[in-house]
Each structure stands twice: as C-alpha cells, then as structure tokens.
C-alpha positions as CSV (number, residue, x, y, z in Angstrom):
1,X,64.3,-132.5,124.7
2,X,65.0,-135.1,122.0
3,X,61.5,-134.2,120.4
4,X,62.0,-130.6,120.7
5,X,65.3,-131.0,118.9
6,X,63.8,-132.9,116.0
7,X,61.2,-130.5,115.7
8,X,63.8,-127.4,115.5
9,X,65.8,-129.8,113.0
10,X,62.7,-130.0,111.0
11,X,62.0,-126.3,110.9
12,X,65.6,-125.7,110.2
13,X,65.7,-128.3,107.3
14,X,62.2,-126.8,105.9
15,X,63.1,-123.2,105.9
16,X,66.5,-123.8,103.6
17,X,64.3,-126.1,101.4
18,X,61.8,-123.2,100.8
19,X,64.4,-120.5,100.4
20,X,66.3,-123.0,97.9
21,X,63.4,-123.3,95.7
22,X,62.7,-119.4,95.5
23,X,66.3,-118.9,94.7
24,X,66.1,-121.4,92.0
25,X,62.8,-119.8,90.6
26,X,64.6,-116.5,90.6
27,X,67.6,-117.6,88.8
28,X,65.4,-119.4,86.3
29,X,63.3,-116.3,85.3
30,X,66.7,-114.1,85.1
31,X,68.1,-116.8,82.8
32,X,64.9,-116.8,80.6
33,X,65.0,-113.1,80.3
34,X,68.7,-113.1,79.1
35,X,68.0,-115.9,76.7
36,X,65.3,-113.9,75.3
37,X,67.2,-110.5,74.9
38,X,70.2,-112.5,73.2
39,X,67.8,-114.3,70.9
40,X,66.2,-111.1,69.9
41,X,69.3,-109.3,69.4
42,X,70.6,-112.2,67.4
43,X,67.5,-112.2,65.1
44,X,67.4,-108.4,64.7
45,X,71.1,-108.4,63.8
46,X,70.4,-111.2,61.3
47,X,67.4,-109.5,59.8
48,X,69.4,-106.4,59.2
49,X,72.3,-108.2,57.8
50,X,69.8,-110.4,55.6
51,X,68.0,-107.0,54.4
52,X,71.5,-105.7,53.4
53,X,72.6,-108.7,51.7
54,X,69.3,-109.0,49.6
55,X,69.7,-105.1,48.6
56,X,73.4,-105.8,47.6
57,X,72.7,-108.9,45.8
58,X,69.7,-107.6,44.1
59,X,71.6,-104.5,42.9
60,X,74.4,-106.9,41.6
61,X,72.1,-108.9,39.9
62,X,70.3,-106.0,38.6
63,X,73.5,-104.5,37.1
64,X,75.2,-107.9,35.8
65,X,72.3,-110.2,35.1
66,X,68.9,-108.1,35.0
67,X,69.5,-107.4,31.3
68,X,67.1,-109.0,28.8
69,X,70.4,-110.5,27.1
70,X,73.8,-111.1,28.2
71,X,76.3,-110.6,25.4
72,X,79.9,-111.9,25.0
73,X,80.9,-109.2,22.6
74,X,84.0,-111.5,21.3
75,X,81.5,-114.0,20.0
76,X,79.4,-111.2,17.9
77,X,80.3,-110.7,14.4
78,X,83.1,-108.1,13.6
79,X,86.9,-108.3,14.1
80,X,89.0,-108.1,17.1
81,X,91.9,-105.5,17.6
82,X,94.1,-103.9,20.2
83,X,92.8,-101.1,22.5
84,X,95.2,-98.6,20.8
85,X,93.6,-99.6,17.3
86,X,90.2,-99.6,18.6
87,X,90.4,-95.9,19.6
88,X,91.1,-94.9,16.1
89,X,87.6,-96.8,14.7
90,X,84.4,-95.0,14.3
91,X,81.1,-97.1,13.4
92,X,79.7,-96.0,10.0
93,X,77.7,-97.1,7.1
94,X,78.4,-101.0,6.7
95,X,81.6,-100.9,8.7
96,X,83.8,-98.6,10.5
97,X,85.9,-95.5,9.7
98,X,89.5,-95.4,10.7
99,X,91.3,-92.3,11.5
100,X,95.0,-91.8,12.3
101,X,97.3,-88.8,11.7
102,X,98.2,-90.0,8.5
103,X,95.3,-91.8,6.8
104,X,91.5,-92.0,6.5
105,X,90.0,-95.4,5.6
106,X,86.8,-97.0,5.3
107,X,86.8,-100.8,6.3
108,X,84.2,-103.6,6.4
109,X,83.0,-105.4,9.5
110,X,85.3,-108.0,8.9
111,X,88.3,-105.6,8.6
112,X,89.0,-105.3,5.0
113,X,89.9,-101.8,3.6
114,X,87.3,-100.7,1.0
115,X,89.0,-97.4,0.4
116,X,91.7,-94.8,2.0
117,X,92.8,-91.4,1.8
118,X,96.0,-89.7,2.7
119,X,96.1,-86.9,5.2
120,X,98.6,-85.3,7.4
121,X,96.6,-84.0,10.5
122,X,98.2,-83.2,14.0
123,X,94.9,-83.7,15.9
124,X,92.5,-85.5,13.7
125,X,88.8,-85.4,14.6
126,X,86.0,-87.5,13.1
127,X,82.3,-86.3,12.9
128,X,79.6,-88.4,11.6
129,X,76.3,-87.1,10.7
130,X,73.7,-89.3,8.5
131,X,75.4,-90.4,5.4
132,X,78.3,-88.1,5.7
133,X,81.7,-88.2,7.4
134,X,83.9,-85.2,8.2
135,X,87.6,-85.6,9.5
136,X,89.1,-82.4,10.4
137,X,92.3,-81.2,12.0
138,X,91.4,-79.5,15.3
139,X,93.4,-76.1,15.3
140,X,95.0,-77.0,12.0
141,X,94.1,-76.0,8.6
142,X,92.3,-78.8,6.6
143,X,89.3,-81.0,6.6
144,X,88.0,-83.9,4.6
145,X,84.4,-84.9,3.6
146,X,83.4,-88.4,2.5
147,X,80.9,-91.1,2.4
148,X,80.6,-94.8,1.8
149,X,81.7,-94.4,-1.9
150,X,84.9,-92.4,-1.3
151,X,86.2,-88.8,-0.4
152,X,84.2,-86.0,-1.9
153,X,87.0,-83.3,-1.1
154,X,89.7,-82.3,1.1
155,X,89.9,-78.5,1.9
156,X,92.7,-76.2,3.0
157,X,91.4,-73.7,5.2
158,X,93.1,-70.0,6.1
159,X,92.3,-70.2,9.3
160,X,92.5,-72.8,12.4
161,X,89.5,-75.1,12.3
162,X,87.6,-75.4,15.7
163,X,84.9,-77.8,14.6
164,X,82.7,-79.1,11.5
165,X,78.9,-79.6,11.4
166,X,77.2,-81.6,8.6
167,X,73.7,-81.3,7.3
168,X,71.4,-84.1,5.8
169,X,72.1,-83.2,2.5
170,X,76.0,-83.0,2.7
171,X,76.4,-79.1,3.6
172,X,79.4,-78.6,5.8
173,X,79.5,-75.7,8.2
174,X,83.3,-74.9,9.5
175,X,84.0,-73.0,12.7
176,X,87.4,-71.4,12.6
177,X,89.2,-68.5,14.3
178,X,90.0,-65.3,12.7
179,X,92.9,-63.2,14.0
180,X,91.0,-59.9,12.8
181,X,87.5,-60.9,14.5
182,X,86.0,-63.4,17.0
183,X,85.8,-66.1,14.2
184,X,84.0,-67.3,11.2
185,X,81.7,-69.9,9.8
186,X,82.2,-71.0,6.3
187,X,79.8,-72.9,4.3
188,X,80.5,-75.8,1.7
189,X,78.6,-78.0,-0.7
190,X,78.9,-81.5,-1.2
191,X,81.5,-80.7,-4.1
192,X,83.4,-78.7,-1.8
193,X,82.3,-75.3,-3.4
194,X,82.3,-72.4,-0.8
195,X,78.9,-71.0,-0.6
196,X,79.4,-68.4,2.0
197,X,81.6,-67.2,4.9
198,X,80.2,-65.2,7.9
199,X,82.7,-63.5,9.9
200,X,81.8,-62.5,13.6
201,X,82.9,-59.1,14.4
202,X,80.2,-57.9,16.8
203,X,78.3,-61.2,17.9
204,X,81.3,-62.6,19.7
205,X,83.0,-66.0,19.4
206,X,81.2,-68.9,17.5
207,X,80.7,-72.0,19.9
208,X,78.7,-74.4,17.9
209,X,76.1,-74.8,15.2
210,X,73.2,-76.8,13.6
211,X,71.5,-77.4,10.6
212,X,67.5,-78.0,10.5
213,X,66.5,-81.2,8.8
214,X,65.8,-80.0,5.3
215,X,69.2,-77.8,5.5
216,X,67.2,-74.6,4.8
217,X,68.6,-73.0,8.0
218,X,71.5,-72.8,9.9
219,X,71.6,-71.9,13.7
220,X,74.9,-70.3,15.0
221,X,75.6,-70.1,19.0
222,X,78.1,-67.1,19.8
223,X,79.1,-65.6,23.0
224,X,80.0,-61.8,23.3
225,X,82.6,-61.3,26.2
226,X,83.7,-57.7,25.6
227,X,81.4,-56.0,28.1
228,X,81.1,-56.3,31.9
229,X,79.0,-59.7,31.5
230,X,78.8,-62.4,28.8
231,X,76.2,-62.0,26.3
232,X,74.8,-64.9,24.2
233,X,73.3,-64.8,20.7
234,X,71.8,-67.1,18.2
235,X,72.5,-66.2,14.7
236,X,70.2,-68.0,12.1
237,X,71.0,-68.0,8.5
238,X,68.6,-68.8,5.5
239,X,70.0,-71.4,2.6
240,X,68.1,-71.5,-0.3
241,X,69.0,-73.1,-3.5
242,X,68.1,-71.9,-7.3
243,X,69.3,-72.9,-10.6
244,X,72.2,-70.3,-10.0
245,X,73.4,-72.1,-7.0
246,X,73.0,-71.5,-3.1
247,X,72.0,-68.1,-1.5
248,X,73.0,-67.7,2.2
249,X,71.3,-64.7,3.9
250,X,70.6,-63.5,7.6
251,X,67.3,-64.9,8.9
252,X,67.0,-63.9,12.5
253,X,69.0,-63.1,15.8
254,X,67.9,-64.2,19.3
255,X,69.5,-63.4,22.8
256,X,68.5,-63.4,26.4
257,X,69.3,-61.3,29.3
258,X,70.6,-64.3,31.1
259,X,74.5,-64.5,31.4
260,X,74.7,-68.0,29.8
261,X,76.5,-70.0,27.1
262,X,74.7,-71.9,24.3
263,X,77.0,-74.9,24.4
264,X,74.8,-76.9,21.9
265,X,71.9,-76.1,19.5
266,X,69.5,-78.3,17.5
267,X,66.3,-78.3,15.8
268,X,63.3,-80.2,17.0
269,X,61.2,-80.2,13.8
270,X,61.0,-76.4,13.1
271,X,61.7,-75.5,16.8
272,X,65.1,-74.1,17.7
273,X,66.4,-75.8,21.0
274,X,69.4,-74.3,22.7
275,X,71.1,-75.9,25.6
276,X,73.5,-74.2,28.4
277,X,75.1,-76.6,30.9
278,X,72.0,-77.2,32.9
279,X,69.2,-75.8,31.1
280,X,67.0,-75.7,27.8
281,X,66.1,-72.6,26.2
282,X,63.5,-72.6,22.9
283,X,62.5,-70.0,20.4
284,X,58.9,-69.3,21.0
285,X,56.9,-66.2,19.5
286,X,60.2,-65.1,18.0
287,X,61.8,-65.0,21.6
288,X,64.3,-67.1,23.3
289,X,62.6,-68.5,26.4
290,X,63.8,-70.9,29.0
291,X,61.8,-74.0,29.5
292,X,61.1,-75.1,33.0
293,X,63.6,-77.9,33.4
294,X,66.6,-78.1,35.8
295,X,69.1,-80.6,34.5
296,X,71.9,-79.5,36.8
297,X,74.7,-80.8,34.7
298,X,74.0,-81.8,31.0
299,X,76.2,-84.4,29.1
300,X,74.6,-85.7,25.6
301,X,71.9,-84.1,23.7
302,X,70.4,-86.0,20.9
303,X,67.3,-85.7,18.7
304,X,65.4,-88.9,17.8
305,X,62.3,-88.1,15.5
306,X,60.3,-85.6,17.4
307,X,62.2,-86.1,20.8
308,X,65.2,-84.6,22.6
309,X,67.1,-87.2,24.7
310,X,69.2,-85.4,27.4
311,X,71.8,-87.1,29.6
312,X,72.4,-85.2,33.0
313,X,73.3,-85.6,36.5
314,X,72.6,-83.7,39.7
315,X,76.3,-82.8,40.3
316,X,80.0,-84.4,40.6
317,X,80.0,-88.1,41.6
318,X,76.1,-88.3,41.2
319,X,74.5,-91.0,39.1
320,X,73.3,-90.1,35.6
321,X,70.1,-89.7,34.5
322,X,68.2,-89.9,31.2
323,X,65.2,-87.4,30.1
324,X,63.1,-87.6,27.1
325,X,61.0,-84.6,26.1
326,X,58.9,-84.3,23.1
327,X,57.9,-81.6,20.8
328,X,55.2,-80.0,23.1
329,X,57.9,-80.1,26.0
330,X,56.3,-82.9,27.5
331,X,58.6,-85.1,29.7
332,X,58.2,-88.7,28.6
333,X,61.0,-90.3,30.5
334,X,63.3,-89.2,33.3
335,X,65.1,-92.0,35.4
336,X,68.5,-92.8,36.9
337,X,70.8,-94.8,34.4
338,X,74.2,-95.5,36.0
339,X,77.3,-94.1,37.5
340,X,79.3,-93.6,34.1
341,X,77.7,-93.1,30.7
342,X,80.7,-93.9,27.9
343,X,78.6,-93.1,24.8
344,X,75.4,-92.6,22.9
345,X,74.0,-93.4,19.7
346,X,71.0,-92.7,17.7
347,X,69.1,-93.1,14.5
348,X,65.8,-92.0,13.1
349,X,64.0,-94.4,15.3
350,X,65.9,-95.6,18.3
351,X,68.3,-94.3,20.8
352,X,71.1,-96.3,22.5
353,X,73.0,-95.5,25.7
354,X,76.0,-97.4,27.1
355,X,75.9,-97.2,30.9
356,X,78.4,-99.4,33.3
357,X,78.5,-102.2,30.8
358,X,75.0,-102.0,30.0
359,X,73.4,-100.9,26.6
360,X,69.6,-99.6,27.0
361,X,67.8,-99.3,23.6
362,X,64.9,-96.7,23.8
363,X,62.1,-95.9,21.2
364,X,60.8,-92.5,20.3
365,X,58.2,-93.2,23.0
366,X,60.9,-93.1,25.9
367,X,60.4,-96.8,26.3
368,X,63.2,-99.2,26.7
369,X,62.9,-101.9,24.2
370,X,66.0,-103.9,24.6
371,X,68.8,-104.3,27.6
372,X,71.9,-105.8,27.1
373,X,74.7,-106.8,29.4
374,X,78.2,-106.9,27.8
375,X,81.4,-108.2,29.0
376,X,83.8,-105.4,27.6
377,X,84.3,-101.6,28.1
378,X,82.6,-99.8,25.2
379,X,84.5,-96.9,23.4
380,X,81.9,-95.9,21.0
381,X,78.9,-97.3,19.1
382,X,76.4,-96.0,16.3
383,X,73.7,-97.5,14.4
384,X,74.5,-98.9,11.0
385,X,72.9,-100.7,8.2
386,X,69.3,-99.9,9.5
387,X,68.6,-100.9,13.2
388,X,72.0,-102.9,13.5
389,X,74.1,-101.5,16.5
390,X,78.1,-101.3,15.8
391,X,80.1,-101.3,18.9
392,X,83.6,-100.5,19.1
393,X,84.9,-101.9,22.4
394,X,88.2,-102.3,24.2
395,X,88.6,-105.6,22.2
396,X,87.8,-105.1,18.8
397,X,84.6,-104.1,16.7
398,X,81.2,-106.1,17.0
399,X,77.7,-106.2,15.5
400,X,74.6,-106.5,17.8
401,X,71.4,-107.1,15.8
C-alpha cells in the first residue's frame, strides 16, 4: 500500500510540474508579444514626432537662418527714428524723401536736410519713378514734382487729383475727376507747362496710366459703367516733341468683350501689357488678348529690363508667390515666397522683395542672387545710388550694400 501511494504521489507531483511548465511558457510568450507591441508603438510614435519636429525645425531654420546673410538693420548705415516718423520716409536718390502735410524735404542717409518745400496737403501721397518724385494731395487740388536738385514746380489743379504717373523724361500725367465728365488726364512737362488735357466723356473713368520707355506713348486704362455690363478701354496717346514744343494726339484704342477692369498697365519694351485682378492681357496684332496665365489674386506688378515680376496668391490666407515672365511670355520663375509681402523695389537690373523679414534679390534671369534675413519689420525700400538697397524699417533708415 505504501508503494502504491508513493507511485501515486509521484504521478500527482509530476502532473502539476508539467502543467506549471506549460503555464510558465504560455505567460512568457504573451509578455513578449505585449512587449513587442508596446515597443513598436513607442517607436512609431517617436518616429512620427521626430519627423514632425524635423519638419518644423527645418522650416524655422529656413525662415530665420536659411538666408545667405543675417542682418541686424540697426547696425547698418543710416539713422534711427520712431515708427511714426519712418512712415513718412521714402528712399530716393542718395537718401530719403520726407513727406508730411506741411513739408516735403530731401534728406541724406545721415538724416541731414538737403532742401525742403512747404505744402498744405490733407492727404499727401508720394510717387517715385527713376530720377523724379511727385507728391500729390489725393482728392485735393495740387501736386508737386521734384528731383535731387530741388523742386521743379507745384501746380494747382481745377479738379481733385486721383493719381500721378511720371515718365523717364520727367513728364507727369495727372488723373483727376471732372464734374462734367468721367474724368480727365492732364500732361505736364518738367517745367510744369501743360501739354494737353484729355477729358473722358465716353470712354469711362480713368483708372491708371503708364508711359513707354522713351515717353513717346501714354496708355490710359478706363472703365465705362453706363451700360448693363462694364466695358474696359485702353486709350493710347502719342507724344512727339518738335522745335515748337510737344504735340499730343490719339494713337490707338483697344477693348475686349471680357467684363474686366484693367487695374494696372505697363510697357515691356514696345509691348503694352494690361492687368486685371487675376490675369494678363497684351496687345498683339492690334488686338487686346488674354495670355494663358492664371494668377488668382495679383499684388505687385513691376518691370525689370525685359521681364515682368508679378506677385500673386491663390486666394485669401494663401501663401504669396512670385512669377517672372519675359517678353516672349516665357515663365522664368514661379515659386512660393511667404505669407506676407510688405514691399517690393526694382531698378534696371534687379528686383527686391521683402517677405516675412526676408529680403530676396533677383536678377533679370529670374534667379535669386541674394537672400537676407533682417531683424525688423520693413515699411518700404528702394534701390538708390546704383545697386544699393535703402530700407525704411520700423526703427529707421538703413543701407544694404
């Protein structure tokens, strides 16, 4: 009996031992699976976070330190001033033009006054084109033309001034209202002599105008709202000079069946380009034709050499882009620039654009030649004294060589 009990005891002992081993093995496999699952989850999470951080950091580095040069504007040549003062300053010549309701002054880059002229404008506006400056009282009755040497003339106007456009030779085109018509365009030479006045009785309200490079043509955009739909017109006038003075005459009239408004016009060489809020039209074979580009919402339009530089976006709250088109309508450059374009500038060889505290310089081939990161918000800028870029920031006037 004792032997049988021992055998049974051994069997009873052996069975739990085997079951315990299987149970132990089963628990070990579950733990491994759970451990692997947790490890994979943690790894995937860390990987996603790492990729996100790399993307954010790379964008931050690109926006802040990805520039060729980082510039502390206060350390550059120029002078410091308050923000309210900086808003009155316009880079020009070898310094800046300061415009207030009471005075126009030309200052050096050190802030010294070269000359000044007294005015009385309620809403003074400043237009700089090449060697010349026009300051006009918007919806007022006077404008002034000057250059680096001094004031050429101040001219009272019989009707409220809407805008002023200058030519390379110093001819001024003044768009003003007219109570008996849609409006009028008056031309003045450098001495302030009136060359001609065109009054728009049938073409509609004058919107904008532009001279060609040798000041022999003036294109005026108008919009007629009398009918059921708006009708745009481009009126072109010839300007010829002889021993007896200037002769201004009708040259051409263009229109389109599209119900658009040409908000800006310019000459690219001998080609007339007209812009709506989202498209480009050109005069080809004596017809005004739309070019196959879609710019959605156009901002700034500037000509540099034989190219047109156009800033635009795809809509509200969308990133701004820059497109460069040559005289053959070939797209040389088209890229995102940033969220906020504060100002642009150009001379005969270069184009500058200020985007999100970055200044990009492009040449006429549509290639970025310089990229600066700055530490202050920029109000406006312009090329002066050749290829030097004068910047008016919230802290003052500064020069970037």
